[in-house]
N, C-alpha and C positions, 0 to 999 in steps of 0.2 A: 747703609749697611742694614740688613734685616735683623730684627731683634730675635731673641730666643723664643719668645712667645709666638711671634709670627711664623717662625720655622716650625714650631711644634704643631701648629694647626694644619700644616700642609700634608696632604695625603699622597701616597705614591700612586702613580697612574702610568698606563702604557698606551701608546698610540698604535693602532693596527692599520697598516696601510698596505695596499696591493703592491706586489713587486713589479717593477717596470723592466722592460727589455723583452725582446722577442722570445728568448729561451729561458727567462726567469720563471720557471713553471712551478717551483716549490712542491715537487711531488713527494718529498719526504714527509710533508704534513699529513698525507694520506695514511702513512703508517702510524704517526703520532695519534691520529684520531680513529684508529681502527675499531675501537669499541663502539664509537658512534656509527661506523659503517655497519657493524653487526646489528645494531639497533634498527637502522634504516631498512636493512634486508628483512629482518624479522617483522617489522611493521608492515612492509609491503606484502609479505606472505600472509599475515593475519587478515589484512584487508581483502586479499584475494578470495579467501574461503569463508569470510565472516558472513553469517546469515544466508548461507546457501542450503539448498534442499538436499542435493545429492553429493555435495562436497567435491572431493577429488575426481569424481567420475566425469565432471565437466571437462577436465583437461584431456581425458581419453576420448570423449565423444566427438570433439571437433576434428582431430586427425583421423579418427575412425570413419566418420561420415565422409570426409574428403577422400579417404582411401577407397571407399565403396564407389563413390561417384567416378573417381579416376579409373577404377577397374572396369566399370561398365562402359565408360566412354572411350578411354584410350586403349584398353586391352581388348575388350569384347567387340567394340564397334570399329575402332581405328586400327586394331591389330598392331599396336605399338610394341616393339621388341623390349625385352627386359634383361638382356645379357644372360639368358638361361636361368634366371631366378624367377620363382613364382611371382606374378605381378603384384598381388596384395602385399607381400613382404617387401618387394622392390620399392613400391610406392611408400609404404608406411615407414620404412627405414629412412627415406629422404624427408618425409613429413616430420620425423622426430626432431632433427636439427632445425628444419624450417619453422615449425611451430614455435620452438624456443626463440629463434631469431626474431620472428615477427612480433611476438609478445614483448621481448626485451626492447626492441626498437620503439614500439608504440609507447611503452611505459617510460622509457628514458627520454623520449621526445617531449612528453608532457610533464616530466618530473619537476623541472625547475618552477614552472608556473604553478603547479599543484602544491609546491612547498613554499609559496610566497610568504606565508606567515612566519616561517622560520627564518627565511633569508632577510627579512626586513627588521628582525628583532635581535638576533644573536649572530656571533661570528663563528664560522667553521668553514673548512675548505668546501667550496660549493661543488667541487668535482665529486664529492662523496655521493651526492644525490643521484646523478645519472649512473654512476658506478653501481650503486645499490640496486637501482631499477633494472640494470642489465644482468645482475646476478640472481635476483629473486626468482625468475622463471625456471631456475634449475629444479625447483620442487615439482613444477609441472612436468618437466622433462623426465624426472625420476619415475613418476607414475606411468607415463607413456612408455618408458623403457621397459617396465615390468610387463605391460601388455604386449610389447614387441617380442619379448622372450617367449610368451605364451604362443604368439602367432608363429614364431620360428619353430617352436616345438611341434605345433600342429602340422607344419610342412616338413618336419624332420630335418631342419637345418641347424647344424651345430656351429657355434662360434669358433673361430680359429684363434691362434696366438695373436693375431692382429688386433684383438680386442684390447690388448694392453696399450695400444696407441690411441685408444678412444679419448682419454682425457686431453690429449694434445689437440684433437679436432674440436672437442668441446671448448677448450680455451680459445681456439681460433674463432669459433662461433660467437663467444662472448666478446672477443675483441672487435669482431665485425659489427655486432649490434652496438657496442659502446662507441666505436668510431663514428658511425652514422648518427647515433644518438647525441653525441657531443655537438655535432654541427646543428642538427635540427632543434635540440633543446635550447641552445643559445639563440638561434634565430627566432624560435617560437616566443621568446620573452618579448621581442619587439614586434614581431608580426604573427599574430595569433592564428591566422589561417593555416599555418604550417600543420597544426594539429588535425586539420581536415584533409590535408594533402597526404599525410603519412599512410593512412589505410589504403588509399589508392596506389601509392608507390609500392607498398608491400604486395598488393594484388598483382601488379604488373611485374614486379621483381620475381615473384614465384614462377611465372611462366617463362621468365628469362633465365631461370635456373633449372638444372636437370632433376626436377622433382618427379614429373610425370613421364619423362623420357630419359634415355641414357646419353652420356656425353658422346658415345660413339656415333650418334646420329648427326652430330655437328660436323660439317665438312672440315677436312684436315687443314685447309688454308685459312679457315676462320677460327680454329680452336685456340690459338694463342690469344687473339683478341677476346674471344669468349671467356677465357679463363681469368681475364681481368675482373670479372665478377667474383668477389670474394667468396660467395656462397657456393660457387662451383667446387672449389677445393674442399670446403667443409662437407658438402653432401657426398662427393666422391670418397672422401676419407671415411665417413660413417659407413658407407656401403662396403668399402674394402675391409674396415676393421670388424664389422659385425657379420657380414655375409661371406667373407673370404673371396670377394669378387676377384677373379683372375685378371692379371695384367692391368692393374690400375694405371692411369695416366699420371705418373708422379710429376711430370712437367706442369700439368694443369694445377696440381696441388701447390707446387713451388711458386708459380706465378701468382696464384690467388693469395698465398701467404705474404708475398712481397707487397701486393696491392693492399692487403689489410694493414700491414705495418706502416706504409706510407699514409694511408687514410687515417689511421689512429694517431700518428704523430702530428699530422696537420690538424686533426680534430682537437687534440689537447691544446695546441698553441692557439687555435682560434677561440676555444672555450675560455682559456685563461685571459685572453685579451678582452673578450666580451663581458666577463663576469664583473669587471670594474663598474659597470653601469646597471647590473641586475636590479639592485635595490631601487634605483630611480625609475627604471622602465616598468618594473612590476607595479 
């Protein structure tokens, strides 16, 4: 039997263990650690603009230059249709969610490895790191959106009531970036060359999405398969919400949304399974 003195010297302790089981995801902990999520997002935003010369102008220059190149090549030379919308506005509206998606994907893919010092020292839900990396580029999107409003005003295009649905398509873009980012960030912990592959994947993915061309150019018998690309629904949704594009293909949006949900669910399951070995692999 233990003496009173021995009992008095014992200190309370807790053991933190990962939950086992295919669907033991513990997503409630994300809400419990929401203040830490805010900190991670704010940290990523500060690092983005720290010690820059022209600050937020960088986030406008990239889609602006891309829009100019697309206009010269696809509109002036290739005579690409734009559904009756001035091509610069048509292209920049698509580049708005695409730039957000590519930035969120690249940041989330490298987020776990870049936070190795935190992961090996303290406990917190590892899922917070790619979630924060996927949300932080919203600041970039905001400045680009202001420029788009100026561009729309120049071409005398007035947003319709569809703009109220814009947050839904933004949420879909965040979910898409997070879904792919969960897979790539977990794999990147073990195989670091994933970080080199992601920029190439983004480049190819952009041309596989209706950024420089309309969905109407895709043959009807291929359109259902084409809409499995989650960014198809996001880009179509942005164009419909901001430009009042007539007769949007809601079937494309619906199929893309289902694809995002399936990809995100599988990504969370895969990430939670892999995080048990993060500290060892890093």
